[in-house]
N, C-alpha and C positions, 0 to 999 in steps of 0.2 A: 762819560757819566753825565746824566741829565739832572738838573736841579729845577724844581718847580717853585716859583715865587708866588705865594698865595697871599693876595692883598685882601684883607678882611674888613676894610673900612667902608662904612655906608656913604662916604662922600669922596669926591675927587675934585681938586687935589686934597691931600691930607698929610699930616706929619708922618703917620705910620707908613703910608705908601712911599713917601719921600725917603724914609729910613730904609725901606725895602729896596728901593731903586739904588740907593747908595751901596748897600750890601751886594746887590746884583752886579754893579760895576766892578767891585773888588773881586767877585767870583769870576767874572768874565776875564779880568786881567790875569787871574791865576789859571786861565785856560779852560774853564768849565762852561758847558752849554747851559743856558738858562731859558726858561719860558715863563712869562708872566700870566697869571690868571687873576683877574679882578672879579671877586664874587659879585660885586655890584653890577657887573655886565650881564649876569645871568638873569633869566626872566623871573621877575618877582613872584608871579603867580605860581610858577613851577617850584620855586623855593618854598613859598609859604604853604603850598598844598602837597609838598613832598611828591612831586610828579616824577617818579623814577623813569618814566618813558619819554620825557621831554628830550628832544635831540640835543639841545645845548647842554643840558645836565649830563647826558651820556658822554658828550665830548669832554666836558670838564672832569668827569670821573675817570675817563681814559687818560687824561693828562696826569692825574694823581697816580694812577696805576703804573704809568710809564716812567715816572720819576724815581731816581735813586735816592734823592734827598729833597726835603721841602724846607724852604725858609718861609715862615708864616708870620705875617704882620697884622696887628690889630690895634685899634685904639681901645682904651679901657674906660668904660662908663660904669659908674656905680659899682666899682670893685669887680667887674666882670668883662670878659672880652665881648666883642660886638655881636648883636643878635643876628645880623646877616651872615656872619661867619659861622655861628652856631647852626643856622638853618642849613648851610652847605655841608658842614661836618656831619649833620644828622642824615644826610642823603648817602653818605659813603657806607660801604658794607662794614660789618663789625671789625674786620681786620684790614681796613682800608689803608693803613699806614704800615702794614706788616713788613718788616725788614728794612724800613726806611730810617734815614737820619733826619732829625727835625731840629731846626734852629728857630726858636720863637723870638720875635721882636714885638715890642709894644710901646705905645706912647700914652701919656695921660697928663692931666692937669697938675698933679702934684705927686710927691714921693709917697704919699699915704696909700696910693693904689698899686705900688710896685709888686706887692706880694700876690696880686691877682693872677699873675702868670703861673705862679707855683701852686696856688690853691684852686684856681678855676680852670686854666687852660691845660696845664701839664697832666692832670688826671685824665682828661679827655684824649689827649695825644697818646697816652699810655694805653687807654682802653681801646684805641684804634690800632694797637699793635706796634707802635713805633719801636724800632730796635734800640734807638738811643736818642734821647732828647738832650741836646746840648744846653749848657747854661744860658738862661734867658738874658736878653738885653732890654732894659726898660729905660725910657727917656721921658723926661717931663717936656712940656711944651717949650719951656725956656731953654732947654738943651738942644732943641732942633729948630733952627731958623732957616728960612729960605727966601730967596728973592729972584729977580730975573737973572742974577749972576750965579745962581746955584744954591747949594745947601751949605749951611755953616753949623757944625756940630760942636758941642762942648768937648774939650779934649778927652775927658774921661769916657764919654760915650763913643767917641771916635776910636779910642783904644779898645773898648769892649767889642765894637763891631769888628775891628781888625782881628782880635783874638778869636771871635766866633767864626769868622770866615776862614781864618787860618786852621782852626780845629776841624771845621767841616771839610775843608780841602784835604787836610792830612788823612782824615778817615776815608774819604773817597779814594784817594790815591792808594791807601793801604788795601782797600777792597779790590782795586784794579790790579795791584801787585800780586794779590792772592788769586787772581784769575776768577774773581767772583763777579757775577752780574749784579749782585746786591750786597749790602753790608751784612746781611744776615749770617754769612758764613765766616766773617772776619773775627778772630778772637780779640777781645779788648786788649790783651797783653801785646798785640801786634802794633798798637798805636799809643803814642804818648801825647796827651793833650794837656795844654796849660789851661787853667781856669782863671 
């Protein structure tokens, strides 16, 4: 099972990307294959002008198509996810996330923006056909610290990442146990997820 790590930050390094990398390490420890896609690495002109024929855009879209699940991370600015992420999502076909599991992660300056994931990002993920959007993880800047020694997370955020990764892993294993190439054919009753 393949998991695409979609980094939607307009800057590197960033807290949201560090949070994504932390989740990736946990997924790899659980035996999952991951691939990182930084939207920032895609050609700006191709993103801004919706150049569907650009080679890099085609490769990025192929990575989305090949993934069984997507962990998507974004900073929150002015109660919305990043514009660079929006530009990329707009290039996907209407059902670009069809049959896929999605775990959204976000960071922001304060708790006042935590609902942006539910009110801004989740409807877009659903519109793209995501089979199941897992409970979001939102962390403030104060809850995600990093240095040369690595990342330090608030214990509550660390637990929510752990739960999100565990749920995603359980759903992927259930899909594999049902002999499915994607989550689309796995009944929800086959998996128990903690929230």
